[in-house]
N, C-alpha and C positions, 0 to 999 in steps of 0.2 A: 549352672550359673550359681555363684555363692551369693548368699543373702545380702551381703554388703554391697556387692555390685548392683543387685536389684534395687536396693534402696537409694543407692546414690544415682539414681540415673538422672546471619544473620543474613538499578535494575535498568528504545533508544529513541523512539518517537516520544514526543513531549506534547501533553495537552495542558493549555494553561488553566482551564477551569473544568469543573465537573458538571455534567448534566444532571447529576442527582442532588446537587446543592439544595437544602432546605426541604427535601421531599418529606422529612418526617421530623416532628418535634420530640426527640428523646429527652424526656425530663431528667434533670440532675437532682438527686435527692440525698439526704443525709449530710449535708454540709453543717458543721458545727460553727455557727457565726459567732459564737463567743470567744473563739480562738483567733489569734492573729495569723493569717496565712503565712507570714515571714518568719514565724517561730517553728512551726512544724507542719508543713504543707500536707504530708501524708496524713497526719492526724486531723487536719483541718478538713480534708475531704472525706477520709475514711473512718475518723474516730467513733462516730455514733454507731457505725456498723461494727467496728471491731470491738466496742464494749458490749454490744448486745448479741453478737452471733456466737453460737456454740460450735465447738469442733466435734463432728460426729465421733463416736466412741471408736469406730473402726478405722479412723483416719488419724493422721499426725498433723493435719492442718486443714483449713478450709479457705475457699476464696477463689481468685483467679489463678493465672499462671499454672504451675504444675498440678495444683489441686483442683483445676478444672478437669483433669483426666478422671477424677472420681465420677462426676455426672457423665462424662464421656463413656465410661465403662458401663454405666446404666444404659445409655443408648445402645452400645454394642450388645449388652446382655439382652435388650429387647429384640434385636436382630437375630441373635443366637437362639433365644427361646423359640422364636417363630420358626426358624429354619430347621431346628432339631427336631420339631414335631411334624415337619412336612415329609412328604415322599419324594425323595431326590434321586436323581439318576446316578448310578454308580459311577464314581470317578469325577463327577462334576465338582466344581468349586462348593456348591451348596451341600453336597454330600459329605466332603472332607470337612469342611467348617462345622456343620451341624452335627455330625457324629463325633468329632473330636470333642466338642463342647458337651455332647451327651455323655461320652465316656468319662469325662472329668466330673460331671455332675453326679454320677453314680457312686456316691460315697459308700453305699452298702457293700458293693463289690470291692472297691478300693481298700476299705477297712478289714473286709474278710481276708483279703491278699496279705495283709500286714507288711512285711518287708521281703516277702517272696519274690517280687520283681527283681530285687538287686542281690539275691542270694548267689546267683551265677557270678555276679561281679565280685562279691566278697570272697568267693571260692577261687577266683582268678588271682586275687591279692594274696591269699594264702599259699597259692602254688609258686609264688615268686621265690627264687632261692639264690639268685645272684643278680648282679648290675645288669647284664643283658636282659634277662627276664623282666626286671623291673622297668627297664626303659621300653621294653616291648608292650608292657602293660600301659604305660603312660601314653605312647603313641596310639594305641588302639582306642583308648578312651578319648583322646583329643579328637578323633574322628566322628563322635557323638556328643561333642560340646561338654565333655567332662574333663576340662583342663585342670592340671595340677601344678606340676613344677615348670612346665614350659608353655609360654604363651605364643601360638602360632597363628598367623593370619596371612592374607593376600590383599594387597592394596596398591595404589599407585607409587612408583618410584618418584620421591619427591624432587629428584633432580632430572628426571625424564618422565613427566607426568602423564604422558600418553600410554605408558606401558605399566602393567601390573607386576609386582615382585613379591617374593616371600619376605615376610616380616617376623621378628620374634621380638618380644618386650618382656619386661619384669613382671612377675606374677608370684603365685605361691603361698600367699599369706590370707588368714581369714578375718582378721580385723579390717576396718574400712581403709587404713592407710598405715604405712610404716610407722609414723610418729606415735600411733596408739600403743605401740609396744614399749616406748622409751618415755612417755609422760608419767608423771606421778601425782597429778591433781585427782581430787576425789571423783570427779565425773568420769575421767577416764579409767581410773581404777575400777570403778563400778561396772564399766563396759567390759574391761579385761576379766573380771570375776564372772560376769555373766556369760561371756564367751566360754570360758573353761567349763562353767556349769552346763552349758549347752553341749559341749563336746562329751562331758561325762555322761549326760543323759542319753546322748546317741550310742555310746558304747554300751551302756546298760541295757538299752532297747534291743541291741543285737546279741546279748548273751553274756556280757562281762559282769562280774559282780562289782559292788559299789567301790570296793578298794582298787580292784584291777582298772576300773573304768576311770576313776581319778588319776591314777598313775599314767594311764594312757593319755588322758587329756593334757596333763602337765608336759608329757613327752612331746605331744603334737605342738603345744604352745611354744616349747623350747625350739623346735625346729623352725616353726614359723618366724620366731624372733631371730634366729640365725639368718634366715633368708632376708628378713627385713633390714637387717644391718647394711646389706648391699643395696637396697632400693634407693633411688633418687627421691628427693622430696617433691611435693607438688609444685613448688616453685621452680626447682631445677628441671622439672619435666617441661616447663614452658620454654626452655632453650631448644628451639627446633633444629638448630645446627648441631647441637650435641647429640641429639636423638637420631641423627643420620650417620650411620656407620656402616655402610654397605661392604661386605667382605665376601671374598671367595670362599666357597665351601671347603676347598681343600686346605685353606688356612685355618678355618674353624675347626677342621677335624684334627689338625695338629694342635691347635689352642686348647681344645676341650676333649681329650682322649676319653674320658669317662662317660660323656654324653654320647659319643659315637655319632656324629652327625649324619655320616652316610647311611647308616642303618635306620636311623630315625626318619630321614627324609624319604628313603625308599619305602619304608613302611607306611609312611603317610601317603604315598603316591605322589609325592612333590618332586618332579624331576627339574632340578635347577642347578645352576652352577654358582649362584650368589644368593646372599640374604642380607637384608638391612637388620642389623643388631641394634635395636633401639637404646637399650641400656646395657653395654657390655659388661659392666661391673657386676650385675646380677649373674650372668652366665659363668664369668669367671669364679664367683663364689660358688655357684651351684656345682660346677665341675669338681671343686675341691670337696665340698659337702658330701657328694655322691660316694666318695672314699672314706670320709672320717665318720660319717654317721652309719651305724651298723644297718644291714639290710632289713633285720627284723624291725628296727625303729622306723625305717622308711615304709615298710608294710603297714605299720600302725598309723602313720601319717596319711598314706594313701586311702586307708579304710575311713579315717576321719574326713578327709576331703570328699570322698564319694558320698558319704553319708549326709555331708552338708549339702552337696550339690542336689540330692534327690529327697531330702527330708520333707519338703513341701508337696512331694508328689506320692508319698506313701500313705500309711494308715494314720488315724487321728493322733496316736501318741507321739509319732514323729512330727506331725504338724503342730502340735501343742508345744513340743520342746523348742521347735524353731521359733514359735511366737513368744515364748518366754524371753528369748534373747532379743527379738524384735521390740518388745515393750521397753527394755532398758535402752536399747540404741536410739529408738524414734519417740518413745512416749505415747505410742498408739495404745489405747486402753483395751480394745477387744479385737478379735479377729475380724477380718473383712468376710463378708457373706461369700458362700461357696460360688454363687453366680458372678460376682465382682472378680473373685480370683480367676475363674475360668475365662472370662472375658479378656483378662490380661494375659493368660497363658495362651489363648488362641491367637491374640494380637501378636504376641511374641514369636510364636512358631509358624503361623500361617497369616502373617500380617497383611500381605498384599491381596490375598483372597478376601479377607475380611474388609480390608480397605476399599476394594471394589464394590463391595455390598453397601459400605457406608457412604461412599461417594455418591452413588446412585440416589440414595435416600435422602441425604443432607446437604449436599453441595450443588449449587446452580451454576450453569454456565455464565449468567449474567454476573454472578459474584466474582467469578474468575476474571471477566472482562474488566470489571471496575478495579479489582486488584492490580491488574496490569497498568491501568492508568495511574493509579497511586504510586507503583513501583517506578513507572517511567518518569513521574514528576519528581520523585525523591532523586533519581539518577541525575536529572537535569540541575536540579538545585545543588547537588553535590559538585558538579562540575564548576558551577559558578562560585562555589565557596573555595575550590582549589584555585580558581584564577585570583581570588582575592587574598590569598594567604601572603603575609608580608615577611615570612621566614623561609619560603621555599623559592628556589631558583626557576627560571622559566623552563629549563631543560628538565627538571624532575616534574614540574607541573604537567608538562606534555605526556611524560611517561605515565604519571598517575591518572591522568584522563583517559589515556589508551586502556589502562587496566580496567577503570571504571566502566567504560562502554564495551569492554569485552566480557562483562559479567553476563553469565547465563541466569536466566530467571525461571524458577519452577514454581508453579502455583496449583495448589489444589490437590492433584494426583498425578501419577506417572502417565506418560504417553502410552507406554506399553506395561502390562501387568505381568509379575513373575509366573512361570510355569511350575505347578506343584504336581505334575502327572507322575513323578517318581516317589511322592509321599503316599504311604499305604495307611489308610485310616479304617479302624473297625469301631463298632459302637460299644464294644465290652472289653476293650483292651487299652485303657488309658495310658499306662506306662509304655507299652509298645508303641502306641501312637506318637507319644513324645520322642521316642528314640528314633522312629522312622523320620519324623520331621527334622530332628536335629542332624541325623545322618544326611539327609537331603540338602540341608543347609551347608553342611561342610562340603559336599560334592559341587554344590553351586559356587562356593568360594574357590575351591581347588581348580575349578575349570577355568578360572581367570588367570591362573599363574603363567607368567611370561607371556601373556596376551595383551592386545591393545585394550585400554580402558573403555568400558562402556559408559559414556558420560550421560546416558539417559538413566542410569540407576539411581535409585533414592535410598537414603540411609536413615530414614525414619518412617514410621507407617502413617498413613493418611489420617486416621482419627486422632493422632497424637497432638496434644496442645503444645506446640513447640515450633521453632524455626531454626535454621542453621545456615552457616556459611562454610563451605567446603573448599579451602584454599588450593588444593591440588587441581581442583576442576574450575577455580574461579567461578564459583556458582553460589547463588543464594536460594534457599528453599523454604517455601510457606505451605505446609500440608493443610488440608481442609479444616483439620481439628482446631486450628488457632484462628480460623477465618469466621469467627462468630463473636458476638458480644461478650466482654466489653471491649475486645480488640478491634473487631470490624462488624459494622452493621450496614448491609447494602442499602438501607433505606434511610440511614442517618445523615445528619449534616456533616460537612467536611471537617469542621472544628473537631468533632468527636473522633472521626476516622483518621485524620492526620495526627492527632494526639494519641490515638491508640495504635492501630496497626501501622500508622505512618512512623511512629517512633521505633516500632519493632523493625520495619524496613530499613529505616536509617541505621539503626543498631547493626543489622545483618551487613548492610553495605560497608559500614565502618570496620567490621572484622577484616574486610579486604586490606585494611590499612591500620590495623592495631600493631601491637608489638610483634605478634607473630605473622599475621598476614602480610604486613608490609615487606617481608623477607621473600615473599614469592612474586614472580613476575606475571604478566597478563595471561600466560598460558598455563600457570599453576606450578611452575618450576621453582624450586629454591634457588634463586639467583638474584643477585643485587642488581637494582635499577636506578639507585640513588647515586647523587654525588657525595663525596665524603662529608662535605660540609653540611649538606642538607639532612643527611642522616644523623649526624651529631646534634642538630637542631631538634630534630624529631625525637631523639632519645632523651634530650633534656626535658621536653615536654611530657614525655611518658613517665620520667621520674617525678614530675610534679604531681601527676595523678597518683602515683604510688604513695608519695609523702602525704597527700591530703586524705586519702582513704584510710591510711594507717592511723589517723586521728579518730576515726569514727568507732564508737564502741556500741556493744549490745550485751545483754545479760550481765550486768553488774561489773562492767569493766573489761569484758573480753572484746579484743579489738579485731576489726577486720583486717585480713592479711592483705595489704596493698599490692604486694608483689604477685600474690596468687591471683587476685582478681583484677588486675590491671588491664587485661584485655577486655573483659566485659564492662569494666568501669569507664574505659576509653570509648567503647561502643555506646554506652548509655549517654555519655556527655555529648558526643558528636551526633548521635542518633536524634536526640531531641532537637539540636541546633538545625539539622538539615531538614527534619521534618516540619519545624517552624517556618523555615525559608520557603519550602514548597506549599505550605499551607497559605502563606502570604500572597502566592501567585494565584490563588483561587479568588472567585468573586466575593464569597463570604470573608475570606482573610483580608481582602482589600478594604472591606466595609467595616462598620462598627455597630451593626444592628444587634441588639440585644435579644436574647431568647431566655425566658425565665429570669430575667434580671441580670444575666451574665453576658459580657461582651464576648465576641468570637475568640479573642485571645485567651480570656479567662476560661471558656469552655474547652479550649485546646489544652491548657495545662491541667485542668480538672480531669480530662480524660486520661492524661498520663498518670495521675495518681489513682485513677480508678483501675487501670490494667494491672496494677501491683498490689491490689487490695487483697492482702493475705494475712491470715492469722495462724500461728503454728505452735505447737507444743515447745516448751523450753528445750526438751531433749532433742527434738528434731532441729531446732534453731542451732543449738549446739553443733550437732552433727553437720549442718549446713555450713557453719562458719569454718569448721575444720576441713571440710572436703569440697565444698561447691565453688567453682570459680566465679560465680556471681555473687554480688553483695546480697544482703538480705533485703526484702522488697521495700521496707521503709527508706533505706538508703539508696535504692534504685530510683527513688522519687526525690528525696531531699538533696542527695549528693549532687546530681547532675544539675538540678535546678538552681543550687547555690552558684553555679558557674554559668547561668543562663541569663543574660541581661534583660531580654523581653519579659521574663517572668517577674523580675524586679518591677518593671514598668506596669505590667498588667495587675498587679496586686499591691503596688505602692510599698515595696519592701525597703525599709530604711535602716540606717546604721542604728544599731541597739537591738534590731531584730535577731533572733538567734540563728537564722539562716544567712544573715548578711555576710558577704565577703566584699572587701574593697575591690573596685574595679581592676586594679593592678594585680590582684590575686586570683582572678577568675581565670580559669584555664581554657584556652582555645587551642585546639590541636588542628582539627579539620573544619 
């Protein structure tokens, strides 16, 4: 997996009140009472913390959200340290996880091997003499997760979501996104130069002299750029209809003779008669470039691609070269510890095995039960909001509620764990362990081709601090990793939990009805269920979200891309609204008893600000703005709250306050 992909990585029964209310007084600290809440609520709640906290040198940021994965990896490292030192039955989960971790921690052996593990791979590239042998190399590496010019996967057919089909998508570039090749601002130019320097270093480390290495790096960058021309932008990629282009393999064969799809698919072991081509323009361009770019140049490109893919898994000079690029891209000052890196690697390759161990240690069944109550409450509140919409007809409202109550809810961890019996792990062969796990992962995906979808499958690991909505399954998923403070505390009062994980639940439910999710029916099929008039009303409100967020700025005038972030912003605005409605159904929400001087409503909104308590390096923030479909953390607080009237009431926000929007300008979609 390329570095930039690694760096860039939303519920039927209803219970009106929670038996846990008031169980624990969780103190709210750090409020800056010198500030007006209505001027900058994020800063009012988080400013003292923000100004005093230091970003660890090995990280690009600190705080909640994705940066909670840093302490999570410390937890995982504790599990792995213990298991790797134990005597485990050969073939058991503990043996595989423990020995994989131990093999990666053995940097003495890894450094001694240098780049020996990939010398056979480089020799295969050198042996390429023509287009068929080039494509043969590409397909064989695809089977061990070393993708280059073709992005292949297996996932549900978006117009027949009960069946898995072959999918191909745009790929082939080394920078985070196609736009990095065409911008000329100083920050982007610095990243371009650092990327070229990184490529140069990789070539030198594998035997090229300085002059030849630089020439090769420039050549690779030029091929990257030619491929990038055909890429869709991140905004264009939000068009789910345009990304659905199911084609017969026979037609693809005629369309792209230089790719030779029949041979490619046969060598993959992918027996199918159709493929969804996500971005056809990329493959049209690739078909031409395979002929216009000389084979020897493609060999240099493939060498660079493979070196990038494996740099962090080789000896220290390769790891160091990789990190020099990371520093420019993310602002991270020093490398992560080897233990943290390996916790992440094991999570990536043997994620469910490690997740099973994590769930046993850190996630209780009682927490899972309370989460289900919260989710069901939000679901019921959402239905009531749909009933009250003044812009939607009764026909569409009924369809929306059918979809709402058809949502599958996954909480904590999977009902069944993945079988890793075909992964071979030895204690002294880190690189080979990784290849074995990658090969098994490919075979796991391939086995799904043209088969019914297994809707019990999870697409994140249990310890990861995240949540997601999967539109083709009409499901929302909350792994154990996010079910901890500040998002969820099984002992805390409802105000904090509804403002925390409740907002996240509402956010993920809303993805079922955002600009993309609204195009899928209750069964997860890309199929219209709207009246023409209602959908036009919906689209006009979506445009309001785009227009508003386009006005928000960070980093000396760099604007949020409203069109790129519209799905997440819509989910934030509605997520808070529905979480508040659900909270008001609880006993605490119905009352006005203060805790530590704050009303229930105030604690609810303070909790929202706390779950996005994040501080990051400017470089990482710029990377975020250019690539992340979410708005930066401060605007995930202030943006939606500017559109939330109960927030105005709770903190006496008035005209003249910086966050004030007139009632007529506040956006309500759901």
